[in-house]
N, C-alpha and C positions, 0 to 999 in steps of 0.2 A: 464334276471334278476327276480327275483322269486320276490313276493308281502311280504314276510317274510322279506328279506334285505332290501327291499325300504321300510319298516316300522322302521327297524332299523337307513338306514340313514335319514328318516325323523328326527326322534330324535338327531340325530348327527347336523341336518343342522337347527335345528327350530330355533335358534337364528338367521339365515341369511337370515329371510324373503320368499324373492323370490325364492329361492332355496328349501325351503320346500314346496311351492306351485306348483313348478312344479314336486317336487317327490309325492306330495298328488295327483296331475293330473296323473300321471304316475299307482299310485296304482288304482285310481279307472278305469282306462282305463283296467287295465290287470284284475280286480276284475267284469267288465263288459262283457268281453271275457268269463272269468271263469263262471259266472251264466248264461249267454247265452247259455253254451255248457251244463253245468248240468241240466237245466232246459227246454233244447231245444227249447229255444223261437225264434218261427219264425213267421212270419207277415201272415195271408192270403192273397195271390194276389188278388184275387177278391173284397174282403172287402174294400182293399186300394183303387184300381181303382174305386171305386164306389163313393169314395168321390165325385169327383167332379161333378158326376151326380145327387147328392143331395142335392146339395147347396140351391137350392127352393125347396125342398119337405118339405111340411107340419108335417109330420113324424120325423122331426129333428129340428123342432121350440120349442121355451119354450110354455108351456100352459100358465102359466103366468109370467111376469119376474117384479122385481123389480131392479130398477135403481136408484143409487145413482151418482151423480156428485157433487167432492167437489170444490167449486168455493171460493177462497179467493178473496174477491172482488177488482176488478182492472178494471176501467173504458174501458181503453185501450184493455183489454182481453176480451172484453165481444162479440166482434166480432167472437170470436170463440167458445165461448159457445153459439149463437145463431146458426152456423153451426151446431154444436152438437146436438141443440134441433131438427133441421128442419129435419136432417137426423133420429131421434127416432121416431118422429113425423111421417115418412113412416113406420116403422115396423108395419108389417101386424099384429103379433101377440100383446096378452093383455099384456099391460106393465103400470106398476105402477112408476112416475119419481118422485124423490125429489132430492132438489139442497140444499146441506148445504153449508151455507157461514158464516164470521165472523158477529160481531155484528155493522151491516150497520144501516146510521139513515133513518128516513124517506125518504129523498130526493132521497137517495142511491138507496131504495128499490122502489121508485115510478118509476125512471128512469130504475130498471133492468125488473120489472114487464113489464111496456112499452114496452121495447125491445124483451122479451122473448114471450110474448104474441103473438106475431106475428108469430111465428112459430110451439108453443107448446102450445096447450089449457088447458092441464089438466097437471097441477102438483102441487108441493107442495116448496115452500121455506122455508129453515129452519134456523134461525141464530141460533150461537151458543154463547149467552151472556159473558159465563165466561170462554171463553177458555184462558187458560194462556199463550199459546205460539201456534203462528201460524202453526208452523209444527205438530201441534197434532191434527190439523183440520181432517185430514184423518182418524184417530181413533175413529171420533165418528160416522162411518159407520156402527161400532160394532151394535151401538143401534138399527139401522134400520133392519140391519140383522138379529137379535134377536127376533126383533118384526115380521118382513116377515117370520122367520122360524118357527114359531107358528101358523103360517095361512097355512095350508098344500095345499092352491088353488095354492101359488107361488111354482114354479118348479126350478126357477134358481135367482139368484143376481150377479148383476153388477155391480161393484165399477168403476166410471171414474175419470181421472184427466179431467180438464176443458179446455185440449188441442188435447183430444184423440178422432179421429172419429172411429167407429166400425159399419158396415153396417151389415145387415141381413143376408150377405152370410158369412160371418167370423162368427156368431153366429150358423147358421147352420154346417159349416165345425167343427166347436169347439163340438157342441153338438154328432155329428157324431162320430168323432175321439175319443172321449170320452168313447163311448161304446166301442172303439178297445183296448183301453188303461187302462182303467179301472181296467181288470183284473190284472195289473202289477202293481196297486196300482199307476200309472202315469197320468200327467195331458198335456192336450192340450196347446200349448201355441201360442201367437201371436208375430210377429216379428215390432217391434216399427218401422216406416219408414218415411222419409222426401220426398218429389216431388219435384225435381229441374230440371227446361227445361225439361220437360217429362223424365227425369230419376228418378229411385226409390231408392234411399240410405238405408243403415240401419243405424238406431241411435246408436245402444246399442253395436257394434261389432267395436273393434278397429282393428281388426286384421281379416284376410279371416279365416275361419272355416276350417281345415283340415279333411275331415271326417275319414280317416284312424286312425286318433288320437283323435278321438270323441266317447263316449260312444254311443253306438244306438242299436234299433232295426230293422232287417232286413226282407226284404218277401224271399219267397223261392227262388227268381230269384236272389237275391241281389241287384237289380236295384232300389227297391223300399224301403223306410223305414221311420224311426221317430231317429231324431236328439236330444241328450240330449244339451240344450243348457247351454253353461258356463256362458253367459250373459244374463239372459232370462227377466231382466227388461223391461216393455213395459206399464207401466202408467195405469194399467186397471187390473181386476182382475174380472174372472167369474167362479160362481161355480153352481155345482147343489146341490142337498139337502143332499146327501153324504158328498159333501165338506163342505158345509155348517155347517153341523152337527159336522164333525171333527174339523173344525177350532173354531165353540163355545166352544167344551168341551174341547178343547188341554188347558192344563198347560203351554203349552211354548208361546202360543200365547200373545204378551206384548210387549211394548215398551223397556224394556229392554233385550229381546232376542240378538238383535247383540250385547251386551256387552260381553254376555257368547258364543257366537258363531263368532271364530275371522272371517272365511270369511264374513260372514253376516257384521260384523262389519266394515270391508274394504269396501264392496260393497255398503252398501243402508245406508244411512242416516233414524232418525226416521220416516221423511215421507213417506218416500219410502217404510219401511220396513211394511207398515200396508196392503198394497194391496199384497206383494211378499211373506211373510211369509210362506204361505200354501205351498208355493213349496218346502221350505225349513225342512219341520217336516214329520214324519215317511217315510224319504228318502229311497228306497230299496238300499240294497247294491249295488256296480258296478254304481253309478250316481251321477253327481253334485248335482244336486236337483229332482223335478218331472216333470219339465217343457220339453217338446218336440216337434218340428215342422216337418212337413213332407218333405221330399223331392225325387225327382222325374229323373229317370235316372241318380242317383248319381250326379248328377250336379246342379240340378235346384230347387230354393225353388218355390213352386207353389204361384200364386196370392191371393189365398182364406185366406192363413193364416197372410199375412201382414195388417198391418192398420196403418192409419195416425194421424202423429204430427204435428199438425197444427202450421203455423207459423215458420216452417223450420228454428228453432231455432240454430241448431247444424252444418246443411249443409251450412248455412249463415255464419256463425262464421269462419273464417280464421285461428284463433288459437284454435280452438276446436280440439280434437280428435276424436271425434264423428261425426257421420253422413257422412261421407267419402269415403266408400266402397259402390259401386251398389250392389243390390240384387244379379242382375245377376252376378255378378263374386265374391261372397261372399263364395260361395263352391269351395274348392280346392280339 
Protein backbone atom coordinates (compact mmCIF):
# COMPACT_ATOMS: atom_id res chain seq x y z
CA UNK A 1 0.00 0.00 0.00
CA UNK A 2 1.56 3.34 -1.00
CA UNK A 3 1.75 6.63 0.88
CA UNK A 4 -0.88 8.34 -1.32
CA UNK A 5 -3.55 5.74 -0.52
CA UNK A 6 -2.69 5.79 3.18
CA UNK A 7 -3.09 9.56 3.32
CA UNK A 8 -6.54 9.21 1.77
CA UNK A 9 -7.43 6.54 4.33
CA UNK A 10 -6.18 8.78 7.12
CA UNK A 11 -8.73 11.43 6.11
CA UNK A 12 -11.41 8.76 6.00
CA UNK A 13 -10.59 7.42 9.48
CA UNK A 14 -9.65 10.74 11.06
CA UNK A 15 -12.72 10.77 13.25
CA UNK A 16 -11.98 7.27 14.54
CA UNK A 17 -8.94 8.24 16.64
CA UNK A 18 -6.79 5.15 17.09
CA UNK A 19 -7.19 4.06 13.46
CA UNK A 20 -5.85 7.41 12.31
CA UNK A 21 -2.77 7.01 14.50
CA UNK A 22 -2.11 3.55 13.09
CA UNK A 23 -2.31 4.92 9.56
CA UNK A 24 -0.05 7.84 10.50
CA UNK A 25 2.53 5.38 11.85
CA UNK A 26 2.36 3.37 8.64
CA UNK A 27 2.82 6.51 6.53
CA UNK A 28 5.81 7.52 8.65
CA UNK A 29 7.42 4.10 8.26
CA UNK A 30 6.98 4.07 4.48
CA UNK A 31 8.35 7.60 4.19
CA UNK A 32 11.31 6.58 6.34
CA UNK A 33 12.17 3.69 4.01
CA UNK A 34 11.71 5.95 0.99
CA UNK A 35 13.94 8.72 2.40
CA UNK A 36 16.65 6.26 3.45
CA UNK A 37 16.70 4.84 -0.06
CA UNK A 38 16.62 8.19 -1.87
CA UNK A 39 19.32 9.77 0.30
CA UNK A 40 21.25 6.53 0.71
CA UNK A 41 21.34 7.01 4.50
CA UNK A 42 23.74 4.51 6.03
CA UNK A 43 25.68 4.80 9.26
CA UNK A 44 29.42 4.36 9.40
CA UNK A 45 30.02 1.05 11.22
CA UNK A 46 33.28 2.18 12.76
CA UNK A 47 31.85 5.42 14.15
CA UNK A 48 28.97 3.55 15.71
CA UNK A 49 31.18 0.89 17.26
CA UNK A 50 33.40 3.60 18.77
CA UNK A 51 30.59 4.94 21.00
CA UNK A 52 31.38 2.76 24.00
CA UNK A 53 35.11 3.38 23.70
CA UNK A 54 34.53 7.12 24.02
CA UNK A 55 32.29 7.19 27.09
CA UNK A 56 35.14 8.53 29.21
CA UNK A 57 36.88 10.51 26.50
CA UNK A 58 37.34 14.19 27.49
CA UNK A 59 36.89 15.14 23.83
CA UNK A 60 33.21 14.26 24.21
CA UNK A 61 32.56 16.15 27.42
CA UNK A 62 30.95 19.59 27.62
CA UNK A 63 33.36 22.49 27.78
CA UNK A 64 30.93 24.04 30.23
CA UNK A 65 27.37 23.01 30.94
CA UNK A 66 24.45 24.92 32.43
CA UNK A 67 22.24 22.61 34.48
CA UNK A 68 18.75 23.61 35.61
CA UNK A 69 16.82 21.34 37.97
CA UNK A 70 13.10 21.91 38.40
CA UNK A 71 12.00 21.15 41.98
CA UNK A 72 8.50 21.98 43.16
CA UNK A 73 9.15 21.92 46.89
CA UNK A 74 8.20 18.68 48.59
CA UNK A 75 10.08 17.67 51.74
CA UNK A 76 9.53 13.97 51.03
CA UNK A 77 11.06 14.23 47.56
CA UNK A 78 14.20 16.07 48.57
CA UNK A 79 16.04 12.76 49.04
CA UNK A 80 15.92 12.25 45.27
CA UNK A 81 17.23 15.76 44.69
CA UNK A 82 20.12 15.07 47.08
CA UNK A 83 21.11 12.02 45.00
CA UNK A 84 20.98 14.08 41.83
CA UNK A 85 23.14 16.82 43.31
CA UNK A 86 25.69 14.29 44.56
CA UNK A 87 25.81 12.81 41.08
CA UNK A 88 26.30 16.24 39.48
CA UNK A 89 29.08 17.10 41.92
CA UNK A 90 31.00 14.11 40.53
CA UNK A 91 31.01 15.51 36.99
CA UNK A 92 34.62 16.32 36.21
CA UNK A 93 33.73 18.94 33.61
CA UNK A 94 32.79 22.55 34.29
CA UNK A 95 29.18 23.09 35.34
CA UNK A 96 26.87 25.85 36.51
CA UNK A 97 23.91 24.55 38.51
CA UNK A 98 20.61 26.30 39.19
CA UNK A 99 17.67 24.82 41.07
CA UNK A 100 14.34 26.49 40.44
CA UNK A 101 11.51 26.05 42.89
CA UNK A 102 8.20 27.60 43.89
CA UNK A 103 7.81 30.44 46.39
CA UNK A 104 9.03 28.66 49.54
CA UNK A 105 9.27 30.28 52.99
CA UNK A 106 12.46 30.90 54.99
CA UNK A 107 12.11 27.71 57.03
CA UNK A 108 11.76 25.59 53.90
CA UNK A 109 14.64 27.42 52.22
CA UNK A 110 16.96 26.83 55.19
CA UNK A 111 16.06 23.15 55.34
CA UNK A 112 16.61 22.85 51.59
CA UNK A 113 20.04 24.47 51.67
CA UNK A 114 21.13 22.45 54.69
CA UNK A 115 20.37 19.21 52.82
CA UNK A 116 21.76 20.16 49.42
CA UNK A 117 24.92 21.82 50.72
CA UNK A 118 26.09 18.43 51.97
CA UNK A 119 26.36 17.17 48.38
CA UNK A 120 26.74 20.19 46.12
CA UNK A 121 28.85 23.12 47.24
CA UNK A 122 28.16 25.55 44.43
CA UNK A 123 24.68 26.17 43.04
CA UNK A 124 21.97 28.81 42.81
CA UNK A 125 18.55 28.39 44.39
CA UNK A 126 15.97 30.46 42.52
CA UNK A 127 12.41 30.84 43.79
CA UNK A 128 9.70 31.73 41.30
CA UNK A 129 7.43 34.01 43.32
CA UNK A 130 4.63 34.80 40.89
CA UNK A 131 4.13 31.47 39.16
CA UNK A 132 0.36 31.25 38.50
CA UNK A 133 0.33 27.45 38.06
CA UNK A 134 2.72 24.72 39.41
CA UNK A 135 2.78 22.97 36.03
CA UNK A 136 4.30 26.08 34.45
CA UNK A 137 7.43 25.92 36.63
CA UNK A 138 9.53 24.01 34.04
CA UNK A 139 8.92 26.78 31.48
CA UNK A 140 11.00 29.19 33.56
CA UNK A 141 14.08 27.25 32.46
CA UNK A 142 13.81 29.23 29.20
CA UNK A 143 15.04 32.33 31.03
CA UNK A 144 18.14 30.45 32.16
CA UNK A 145 18.78 29.07 28.71
CA UNK A 146 18.56 32.52 27.11
CA UNK A 147 21.02 33.94 29.62
CA UNK A 148 23.51 31.08 29.31
CA UNK A 149 23.30 31.00 25.53
CA UNK A 150 24.47 34.60 25.39
CA UNK A 151 27.55 33.52 27.31
CA UNK A 152 29.59 31.68 24.69
CA UNK A 153 31.59 29.81 27.31
CA UNK A 154 28.61 27.49 27.75
CA UNK A 155 28.65 24.63 25.26
CA UNK A 156 25.61 22.72 26.58
CA UNK A 157 22.38 23.11 28.53
CA UNK A 158 20.76 20.37 30.62
CA UNK A 159 17.26 20.52 32.08
CA UNK A 160 16.38 17.90 34.71
CA UNK A 161 13.24 16.96 36.56
CA UNK A 162 13.88 16.43 40.25
CA UNK A 163 13.94 12.62 40.01
CA UNK A 164 16.15 12.06 36.95
CA UNK A 165 19.73 10.83 37.34
CA UNK A 166 22.06 11.32 34.39
CA UNK A 167 25.69 10.29 34.78
CA UNK A 168 28.74 11.60 32.94
CA UNK A 169 28.86 8.54 30.64
CA UNK A 170 25.31 9.36 29.54
CA UNK A 171 26.47 12.85 28.60
CA UNK A 172 29.53 11.54 26.73
CA UNK A 173 27.26 9.18 24.79
CA UNK A 174 24.93 12.06 23.89
CA UNK A 175 27.72 14.33 22.67
CA UNK A 176 29.37 11.58 20.63
CA UNK A 177 26.10 10.47 19.01
CA UNK A 178 24.98 14.03 18.41
CA UNK A 179 27.96 14.35 16.06
CA UNK A 180 26.66 11.34 14.14
CA UNK A 181 22.98 12.33 14.06
CA UNK A 182 23.37 16.06 13.58
CA UNK A 183 23.83 15.75 9.82
CA UNK A 184 20.35 14.17 9.65
CA UNK A 185 18.86 16.93 11.87
CA UNK A 186 18.23 14.31 14.58
CA UNK A 187 18.90 14.19 18.33
CA UNK A 188 20.20 11.38 20.58
CA UNK A 189 17.69 10.35 23.23
CA UNK A 190 17.84 8.77 26.65
CA UNK A 191 15.70 5.83 27.75
CA UNK A 192 14.11 6.57 31.14
CA UNK A 193 14.32 3.48 33.34
CA UNK A 194 13.62 2.19 36.83
CA UNK A 195 15.64 -0.47 38.67
CA UNK A 196 13.77 -3.16 40.57
CA UNK A 197 15.57 -6.17 42.03
CA UNK A 198 18.59 -5.34 39.83
CA UNK A 199 16.38 -5.45 36.72
CA UNK A 200 16.10 -2.44 34.44
CA UNK A 201 12.57 -1.52 33.32
CA UNK A 202 11.61 0.95 30.60
CA UNK A 203 9.28 3.59 32.05
CA UNK A 204 7.68 5.10 28.96
CA UNK A 205 7.06 2.14 26.67
CA UNK A 206 3.83 0.25 27.31
CA UNK A 207 4.56 -2.22 24.53
CA UNK A 208 7.64 -3.84 23.07
CA UNK A 209 9.24 -2.03 20.15
CA UNK A 210 9.05 -3.90 16.85
CA UNK A 211 12.22 -2.90 15.06
CA UNK A 212 10.91 -3.76 11.60
CA UNK A 213 7.92 -1.46 12.15
CA UNK A 214 9.94 1.45 13.53
CA UNK A 215 11.69 4.26 11.59
CA UNK A 216 15.43 3.80 11.89
CA UNK A 217 18.88 4.47 10.52
CA UNK A 218 20.96 1.36 9.95
CA UNK A 219 24.66 0.67 9.64
CA UNK A 220 25.93 -0.94 6.45
CA UNK A 221 25.89 -4.35 8.19
CA UNK A 222 22.31 -3.68 9.36
CA UNK A 223 23.19 -5.09 12.79
CA UNK A 224 23.58 -1.68 14.42
CA UNK A 225 21.78 1.59 14.22
CA UNK A 226 19.45 4.14 15.77
CA UNK A 227 15.73 3.70 16.42
CA UNK A 228 13.20 6.51 16.33
CA UNK A 229 11.40 6.62 19.69
CA UNK A 230 7.62 6.63 19.41
CA UNK A 231 7.40 7.58 23.09
CA UNK A 232 10.63 9.48 23.75
CA UNK A 233 9.80 11.28 26.99
CA UNK A 234 12.62 11.04 29.55
CA UNK A 235 12.15 13.89 32.04
CA UNK A 236 15.23 15.76 30.84
CA UNK A 237 16.53 17.80 27.93
CA UNK A 238 20.16 18.07 26.84
CA UNK A 239 21.08 20.58 24.13
CA UNK A 240 24.21 21.83 22.42
CA UNK A 241 24.45 25.44 21.25
CA UNK A 242 22.83 24.71 17.89
CA UNK A 243 19.79 23.15 19.55
CA UNK A 244 19.60 25.95 22.12
CA UNK A 245 19.60 28.50 19.31
CA UNK A 246 16.92 26.55 17.43
CA UNK A 247 14.78 26.27 20.58
CA UNK A 248 15.06 29.94 21.50
CA UNK A 249 14.36 31.23 17.98
CA UNK A 250 11.49 28.90 17.10
CA UNK A 251 8.06 30.52 17.03
CA UNK A 252 6.58 27.09 17.72
CA UNK A 253 8.04 26.80 21.21
CA UNK A 254 5.35 27.71 23.73
CA UNK A 255 2.81 26.27 26.12
CA UNK A 256 0.11 26.31 23.44
CA UNK A 257 2.08 24.14 20.99
CA UNK A 258 0.36 20.96 22.17
CA UNK A 259 -3.05 22.49 21.51
CA UNK A 260 -2.31 22.76 17.79
CA UNK A 261 -0.31 19.52 17.47
CA UNK A 262 -2.65 16.55 17.85
CA UNK A 263 -0.04 13.96 18.83
CA UNK A 264 1.61 16.32 21.32
CA UNK A 265 -1.76 17.12 22.84
CA UNK A 266 -2.38 13.40 23.38
CA UNK A 267 1.05 12.55 24.77
CA UNK A 268 2.26 15.53 26.79
CA UNK A 269 0.67 17.87 29.35
CA UNK A 270 1.97 21.45 29.62
CA UNK A 271 4.61 20.55 32.25
CA UNK A 272 6.23 17.81 30.16
CA UNK A 273 5.95 19.81 26.95
CA UNK A 274 8.66 22.26 28.05
CA UNK A 275 11.51 19.77 27.77
CA UNK A 276 10.28 17.46 24.98
CA UNK A 277 9.18 20.04 22.42
CA UNK A 278 12.60 20.37 20.75
CA UNK A 279 12.13 16.86 19.36
CA UNK A 280 8.87 17.81 17.61
CA UNK A 281 9.91 20.92 15.71
CA UNK A 282 11.68 20.75 12.34
CA UNK A 283 11.18 16.98 12.15
CA UNK A 284 12.57 15.49 8.90
CA UNK A 285 10.14 13.51 6.76
CA UNK A 286 9.90 9.85 7.70
CA UNK A 287 10.21 10.16 11.48
CA UNK A 288 7.84 10.41 14.46
CA UNK A 289 10.10 13.03 16.01
CA UNK A 290 13.85 13.77 16.17
CA UNK A 291 14.70 11.50 19.10
CA UNK A 292 16.74 8.33 18.51
CA UNK A 293 18.38 5.67 20.70
CA UNK A 294 21.11 3.24 19.59
CA UNK A 295 20.66 -0.51 19.31
CA UNK A 296 23.19 -3.31 18.92
CA UNK A 297 22.93 -6.69 17.18
CA UNK A 298 19.34 -5.87 16.26
CA UNK A 299 18.13 -6.73 19.77
CA UNK A 300 20.04 -4.90 22.48
CA UNK A 301 19.72 -1.38 23.89
CA UNK A 302 23.09 -0.32 25.32
CA UNK A 303 23.20 0.68 28.96
CA UNK A 304 24.93 4.00 28.23
CA UNK A 305 21.74 5.55 26.83
CA UNK A 306 19.61 4.58 29.85
CA UNK A 307 18.99 7.05 32.67
CA UNK A 308 17.47 6.47 36.10
CA UNK A 309 14.03 7.55 37.22
CA UNK A 310 14.42 7.68 40.99
CA UNK A 311 11.71 6.40 43.29
CA UNK A 312 10.49 3.64 40.95
CA UNK A 313 7.08 5.25 40.85
CA UNK A 314 5.76 3.31 37.86
CA UNK A 315 7.27 -0.13 38.31
CA UNK A 316 6.01 -0.22 41.92
CA UNK A 317 2.46 0.69 40.92
CA UNK A 318 0.65 -2.53 39.98
CA UNK A 319 -2.11 -0.54 38.30
CA UNK A 320 0.24 1.43 36.08
CA UNK A 321 0.79 0.49 32.44
CA UNK A 322 4.25 2.04 32.58
CA UNK A 323 7.49 0.57 33.88
CA UNK A 324 6.57 -3.04 33.21
CA UNK A 325 8.88 -4.12 30.36
CA UNK A 326 12.48 -5.07 31.03
CA UNK A 327 14.94 -3.14 28.86
CA UNK A 328 16.55 -6.44 27.79
CA UNK A 329 13.18 -7.48 26.34
CA UNK A 330 12.10 -4.12 24.92
CA UNK A 331 13.20 -4.71 21.32
CA UNK A 332 11.32 -7.30 19.33
